[in-house]
C-alpha positions in Angstrom: 15.1 8.9 34.0 11.5 8.6 33.0 12.1 5.3 30.8 9.1 3.0 30.8 10.5 -1.0 31.1 10.1 -3.0 28.4 7.1 -5.6 28.7 7.1 -9.5 27.5 5.7 -11.6 29.8 2.7 -10.1 30.8 -0.7 -8.1 29.8 -0.4 -4.4 30.4 -2.5 -1.4 30.1 -1.9 2.2 30.3 -3.3 5.5 29.5 -1.2 8.5 28.5 -2.4 12.3 27.0 -0.6 13.5 24.3 -1.8 17.4 24.1 -1.5 18.5 20.1 -3.7 18.4 17.0 -2.7 15.5 16.0 -4.0 13.8 18.8 -6.9 12.1 17.9 -9.6 13.5 19.8 -7.2 15.1 22.4 -5.4 12.0 23.7 -4.8 8.5 23.6 -5.7 6.1 25.6 -4.2 2.6 25.2 -5.2 -0.6 26.8 -4.9 -4.1 25.1 -1.7 -5.9 25.0 -0.4 -9.0 24.3 2.0 -11.5 25.4 5.5 -10.6 23.9 4.1 -7.1 22.8 6.2 -4.2 23.1 4.7 -1.0 24.3 6.2 2.7 25.3 3.6 5.4 26.0 4.3 8.7 24.8 7.2 10.3 26.9 10.7 11.6 26.3 14.1 11.2 28.0 15.1 14.5 29.9 18.2 15.8 31.2 18.1 16.8 35.4 17.8 20.3 34.0 14.6 19.5 32.5 15.3 19.3 28.7 15.1 17.1 26.4 18.4 14.8 25.2 18.8 15.2 22.0 22.1 12.1 21.8 21.1 8.6 22.4 24.5 8.5 23.2 24.3 10.2 26.0 21.5 8.6 26.8 23.9 5.2 27.6 26.5 3.3 25.2 23.7 1.8 22.9 26.2 0.2 21.0 27.1 -2.3 23.1 23.1 -3.4 24.3 23.2 -6.2 21.5 23.6 -9.0 23.6 22.8 -11.7 21.0 25.8 -12.7 19.0 26.2 -11.4 15.5 25.8 -14.7 13.5 21.6 -14.3 15.5 21.7 -11.1 14.5 22.3 -11.6 10.6 19.3 -13.6 10.2 17.2 -11.0 11.7 15.3 -8.0 9.8 12.4 -5.7 10.7 9.3 -4.8 8.8 8.5 -1.4 10.1 4.8 -0.2 9.8 4.1 3.2 10.5 0.3 4.8 11.0 0.5 8.6 10.0 -1.1 12.1 8.7 1.2 14.3 6.8 -0.6 17.1 8.6 0.1 15.4 12.2 3.4 17.5 13.4 4.4 14.9 16.1 4.5 12.5 13.1 6.9 14.5 11.4 9.2 14.6 14.5 9.0 10.6 14.9 9.5 10.1 11.8 13.3 11.7 12.2 14.1 10.0 15.6 12.8 6.4 14.5 14.9 6.7 10.9 17.4 8.1 13.4 17.4 5.1 15.4 16.8 2.3 13.1 20.0 3.6 10.8 22.1 3.2 14.5 20.8 0.2 15.4 21.3 -1.2 11.7 25.0 0.5 12.2 25.7 -1.4 15.6 24.1 -4.3 15.1 23.5 -5.3 11.0 19.9 -6.0 11.3 18.1 -4.3 8.0 14.8 -2.7 8.3 12.1 -2.0 5.2 9.6 0.9 6.4 5.6 0.8 5.1 3.5 4.1 5.5 -0.4 4.0 6.3 -2.7 6.9 6.5 -4.6 8.6 8.9 -6.6 11.7 8.5 -6.8 14.0 11.3 -8.9 17.0 9.5 -10.7 15.7 6.5 -13.8 17.9 7.1 -10.7 20.4 6.3 -12.1 22.1 2.7 -9.7 21.4 -0.1 -8.6 25.1 -0.6 -7.1 25.2 2.8 -7.8 27.2 6.1 -4.7 29.1 8.0 -3.4 26.9 10.4 -3.6 29.2 12.9 -7.3 29.2 12.6 -7.5 26.0 12.6 -6.0 26.0 16.0 -8.2 28.7 17.2 -11.2 26.8 16.8 -9.8 24.0 18.3 -8.7 25.2 21.7 -12.5 27.8 21.1 -10.2 31.0 20.9 -8.0 30.6 23.9 -5.0 32.7 22.1 -2.6 31.8 25.3 -3.4 27.8 24.4 -2.5 28.1 20.9 0.5 30.4 21.5 1.9 27.6 24.3 1.3 24.5 21.7 2.9 26.7 19.1 5.9 26.9 21.4 5.6 23.3 22.7 5.8 22.3 18.9 8.6 24.6 18.1 10.5 23.5 20.9 10.0 20.2 20.6 11.6 20.1 16.8 14.0 22.1 17.3 16.9 19.3 18.2 15.3 17.9 15.3 16.3 19.8 13.4 12.9 21.3 12.6 11.4 24.6 12.3 7.7 24.6 11.8 5.9 27.1 9.8 2.5 28.1 11.6 1.6 30.7 9.0 1.2 28.0 6.5 -2.3 26.4 5.1 -3.5 23.2 6.5 -5.9 21.3 3.6 -7.2 17.5 3.9 -4.6 14.9 3.3 -6.5 12.3 1.3 -4.7 13.1 -2.4 -1.2 13.0 -0.5 -2.5 9.6 1.4 -3.3 8.4 -2.2 0.2 9.3 -3.8 2.1 7.7 -1.0 -0.7 4.5 -1.1 0.4 4.4 -5.1 4.5 3.7 -4.4 3.2 1.1 -1.2 5.3 -1.3 -3.3 8.8 0.6 -3.5 9.0 1.4 0.7 12.5 3.4 -0.3 10.4 5.7 -2.4 7.6 6.0 -0.5 9.7 7.1 2.8 11.3 9.0 -0.2 8.0 10.9 -0.8 6.7 10.8 3.0 9.4 13.4 3.5 8.5 15.4 0.7 5.4 16.1 2.1 6.2 16.3 5.6 9.0 18.9 5.1 6.8 20.7 2.5 3.5 21.1 4.7 4.9 21.9 8.3 8.1 24.1 7.1 7.3 25.2 3.8 3.6 25.8 4.7 2.0 24.1 1.8 -1.4 23.2 1.5 -0.9 19.1 1.9 -4.4 19.1 -0.6 -2.5 21.6 -3.3 -2.3 19.6 -6.6 0.9 21.7 -7.8 2.5 20.9 -4.4 1.8 17.4 -4.4 3.3 17.2 -8.2 6.3 18.6 -6.7 6.8 16.7 -3.7 6.0 12.9 -6.2 8.8 14.8 -8.5 11.5 14.9 -6.1 10.4 11.3 -5.1 11.8 10.8 -8.6 8.8 9.4 -9.8 6.5 10.0 -13.1 4.4 13.1 -13.1 2.2 11.1 -15.7 1.2 8.7 -12.5 0.7 11.7 -10.2 -1.9 13.6 -12.5 -3.5 10.5 -13.4 -4.3 9.5 -9.8 -5.1 13.2 -8.4 -7.2 13.6 -11.9 -9.1 10.3 -9.9 -10.2 8.4 -7.5 -7.8 6.3 -7.6 -6.7 4.7 -4.6 -9.3 6.4 -2.2 -11.2 3.4 -1.6 -7.8 1.5 -0.3 -7.3 4.4 1.8 -9.8 4.4 3.3 -9.7 0.7 3.9 -6.4 1.0 5.6 -7.5 2.9 8.4 -10.2 0.6 9.1 -7.8 -2.0 9.2 -5.3 0.4 11.1 -6.7 -1.1 14.6 -6.8 -4.7 14.1 -3.6 -4.9 11.3 -1.1 -2.6 13.3 -2.5 -2.8 16.7 -3.4 0.9 16.3 -4.6 2.3 19.5 -5.8 5.9 19.7 -2.8 8.2 18.0 -0.4 9.3 16.2 2.4 8.2 15.0 1.5 4.9 15.6 4.2 2.6 14.6 4.2 -1.1 14.7 7.6 -3.4 13.8 7.7 -7.0 13.2 10.7 -8.9 13.9 11.7 -11.1 11.0 14.2 -13.6 10.8 13.0 -15.6 14.2 13.7 -19.5 14.3 10.7 -21.4 14.5 10.9 -23.6 17.4 10.8 -20.0 19.6 7.6 -18.3 17.1 6.0 -21.7 17.9 6.5 -21.2 21.4 5.2 -18.1 21.7 2.5 -18.9 19.6 2.4 -15.5 17.3 5.0 -13.4 15.9 7.3 -11.2 17.5 6.0 -7.8 17.8 6.7 -3.9 19.1 4.0 -1.8 19.5 5.6 2.0 20.2 2.8 5.2 19.7 4.3 8.7 19.9 7.1 10.4 19.0 9.6 9.2 21.2 13.3 10.0 21.6 15.8 8.2 19.4 17.1 7.2 23.2 13.6 5.7 23.8 13.3 4.2 20.2 16.8 2.2 20.1 16.4 1.0 24.0 12.9 -0.9 22.8 15.1 -2.4 20.2 17.7 -3.8 21.6 15.9 -4.6 24.6 13.3 -6.6 22.1 16.2 -8.4 20.4 18.0 -9.4 23.5 14.8 -11.0 24.5 14.3 -12.3 21.2 17.6 -14.5 21.7 16.8 -15.2 25.2 13.9 -17.0 24.0 15.6 -18.6 21.3 17.9 -20.4 24.4 15.5 -20.9 26.5 13.4 -22.9 23.5 16.8 -24.8 22.0 17.5 -26.1 25.7 14.0 -27.9 26.1 14.9 -29.6 22.7 
């Protein structure tokens, strides 16, 4: 099993590489972690024959991994913050896997969650009218068709277990306007996630340019929002400054490392005495499109360790 242990007691440093377009500068390096921060490098669980495992149930009976009593679990909730870009295929896969894990986790523990989306731009210099995806990839790999084909094959295979069919014949464009719309519904987390799904699906599977006005308006409408609001935003620079500010804050607010997707989870409801004992909030930092099983393993271990810390703290009172 290539599952990294969840680390709580010490500071650690890791480096990992993610060979895809959505990896910032082609790679990601992680080297700042603190006590009780959970960090998982980019990896996948694999079965003995080398294929990625699709189902968490094949790894372990995860529904039985919450050691804390239910009355303790009932006090907890999760605040999930995701830094991502619409044009990143691993962000799309990561979204599907994370939400599946969160739903399974909620079903077995009762712990609810709220998800907030934060912007990142991987291709801000691509013209707004768009460029064929494959042309962008060819430029990235300096015309090496073998590398382009390998990347397409890797992403296609990785998405299949999650029910995703990537369309590489589509158009890539800058994602700023998409992020501005996501910013506009930041106070409506469920709507924001619905809009993110429409944008991800439309770009990666539908082949639509993420900067295309009509595509953005359709996605907004499918998320059940008033078209007049989206039209007002797209006709102005509303939200632009805020999106840029959020990008700058990603490193500080969400312990952003270098690649996307980057997931920061805060555990709410931890007893005050436990928080005082450790001196900072209970957080999990998870970069990369982890498998459902990995997300679940991290969540269960984090909650169990939170309970253990609470018990240790209370025993000293």
